[in-house]
N, C-alpha and C positions, 0 to 999 in steps of 0.2 A: 504492500499498500504505499503510495507516494506521501510524504508529509510536509507541511508547510510551517516555517519559523513563525509565521504571523498570528495564527490562532494561538500556538502555545506561548510566544510572548505576551500577549492578551492576557492570557490565564494566568501566567505567572506573575504579572505585573499587578493585576486584582487580587489575587491570592495572597499576596503578601504586604498588601498597604496597609501601613500601620500595624506591623509585624512586632515594633519596638514598645508597642502601648502597654505597658505593666506587665510584660510576660518575660520568662527565660526561656531563650531556645538553645541554649549550650549543648544540651544532650542531642540535640537532632533537628537539625535544620534542613531544608531541601535545598536540592541541587537546581538552581534555576538557571544554570549556563547551557544546559543542553537545549538545543533548538528542536529536537526530534522527541522530547520527553512524553509529549502528548500526542496518541495516534491521531492524525489528521491528514487528509488528504490535499493536494494543492487546490483543490476547487473551493475550499473554504466556504462549506454551507452556511448558511444564515440561520440554520435551526440550532447551532451549539451557543450554547451562554458562556458567559465568564463568570468565575466567582468573585465575590466581592466581600472583603474583609468586614463591611459596615453593615452586612446582613441583606443585602439587595444584590439582583442579579440582572444582566442585561439578556437581550436576545429572547428565545422562547422561554426560557426557564424565569418562573416567578417565585421559587421557594428559597431553598437554603442558601447559605453562603459560607465559603471557607473562612472562618472565624479566627483572628489571631488577638483580639482584644482582651483575651481572658476574662470575659466579662459572662454574666448568664449564671445560673442557679444550678444547671444539670451538670456537675463535677464531683468528684470525689476529692477528698481530703488529702492534703499535701503529705502528712505524716503518715497515711495509710491507714489510721485508726479506724476509718469506715470503708466498707466495701465500695467498689467502683459502682455505680448505679446501673441498674439495667434498664434497657429501653422499656418504656413503660406499653409501648405497641408489640413488643415481641411475639411473633406468630408461633404456633406448633412446628417445629421443624418436620413432624412427621406428615404434615398436611400436604399432599401431592396436587392439591388444587393450586398452589402458588406457582407462580410462573418464574420468579426469580428467586435465587437461594444464595445466601453466602455462609460461609463456614469458617470459623475461627478456630485454627487447629487447636486440639487438646493434645499436649505433649506430657509424656511420663518421662522422666530422667533419674538416673540413679545419683545416690551423694556421690560415689566414685566420679561419674561422667562429669558430673556438676563441677567437681574441683578439676577434673583435667580440661574442662572448657573454660576456665577462669571464671565460672558462674554465669557464662552467657549463653542463652539458649535461644534458638531462631524459631520464630513462630510465624506460619504461613497464614494468611487470610486468601481465601479461595473463592471464586464466582462458581458455584457448581451448576446453576440452572440460569441459562440467560435469553430471554426471549428477544432480544435486540435493543442494543442500547447507542444512544449518541452523545450522553452527558450523563455524570453520576457526581455526586457529594455525599460522603458518608464519613463516620469516625469512628474511633476506637477508644475505651479508656483502659489503662493498663493499671494493675493493681500498684497502690501508693507506695509500697515497699521496695519497688523495682524503679529502675531507671532503664531507659530504651532509646534506640534509634531506629531507624526505616531505611530498607533499601527496594529502590522501584526498578533498578536496572535488571534484574535478573527475571522479571515478572512478563508475563503475556500482556498485562496492561501497565502504563508508567505512568501513574497519577502524580500531579503536584501535590504536595503536602506541607502542613505546617504542624509543628509539634509544641505543644504549651506544656512544658517541664512542670511547672507550679500544678496544674490540674491533671498531670499526668495522662494528656488528652492528646489525640491527633485527629487533624480533619483533613480530607483528600478531595480534590477536584480533578475530574478526566472529562475529555471530550474528543469527539469524533466527528467529522464532516458526512458520514456515512455510517449506515447502519452498522454495528459489529455484534456477531451473535457466538463470538469467542466465549469458552471457559476456560478457567485455569487460574493461576495465582495472580492475585491483583497488589498484594503488597506482601514484604516480608519484614517482620519487627526483629529487632536482635535485642532480647530483654535481659538484663542483668539483675540476677537474683541477689538477695541480701546475703554475707557470708555466715550467718545463722540459719541459714535455710536447712530444715531437718526433715527426715522422712515424714511423710504425711502431709507437709506444709503445700498448699496449695495458692497458686498466685492467680486470680482471674483475670481474663482478658474479655471484655465485652462490648458488642457492637453498639454503636451510638446513632441513634436515628435523628438526633438534634444537635445543631452546632452550639459552641458557645454563645451565640449571638441569637439561641432560641429559634432557629430556624430549622426546618424539617430536612431531613435527608432527600435527596432526588436520583431517581433512577428513570430515566427518559429515553424514549425512541418514538415509535410509532404511536405509543401511549405513553401515559404519566404512570409509569407502574407502581410507584410508592403511593401516589393518591389514590388509585385503584385499589389499594389493598394486596396487591400482589406480589409484594416482596416480604420474605422472611428470611431468617436467619438462625445461627447455632452457635452460641458462645463456647468460648475455649478457655485456655489457660495453661499454667504449667504446673504439674504435681511432682514432687519429689519423693522417689521410693526408695526401699531400702539399699 
């Protein structure tokens, strides 16, 4: 698929506008230098919208925005004392009627493997069912006891993203000028567990259907799949075994 740097640049600029507004991105900032990081062909279709850190969007999208302001109430505590919030609209993963499904990997790792990997564990976020999309925005909460970075380069999709370290939150935005029905890995997290991680410890990673600007997730193609209620997901995380 041919790619254009113009839509990618527009998305990058909008996604990171105001990213220094009271947030700490030292643990994971997006690479906005790659002009082909967003799948888009040279035709530059007007149906793709751009993410706006203030909570608005351009083009056909009227919903969520990639938010880096750190505001809003849907966040986990920075010290990890509270479990990350679970999106209120999470659907039953077993419901085969849903047309679009996202899975956050559930990783089990032994204490010895964890020590050998310097307490850093890769976690994949996968799009399992895809009815066809041109634009998406979605996020994740990572357990507050962990730190994390993200990698888009080895994935099927290459979303732009912003990490809010204080909220243990990541919000992504992706666009294409033509319908994409691909399935596969959307993003890879590299999650660093605390040194006191013990057998039986679980560190949840939960899908976020609301941005820090309190705007809903977006999955748009021929239809607005999220608004139609055709999106569900399975949360995951990391469990330490013996």
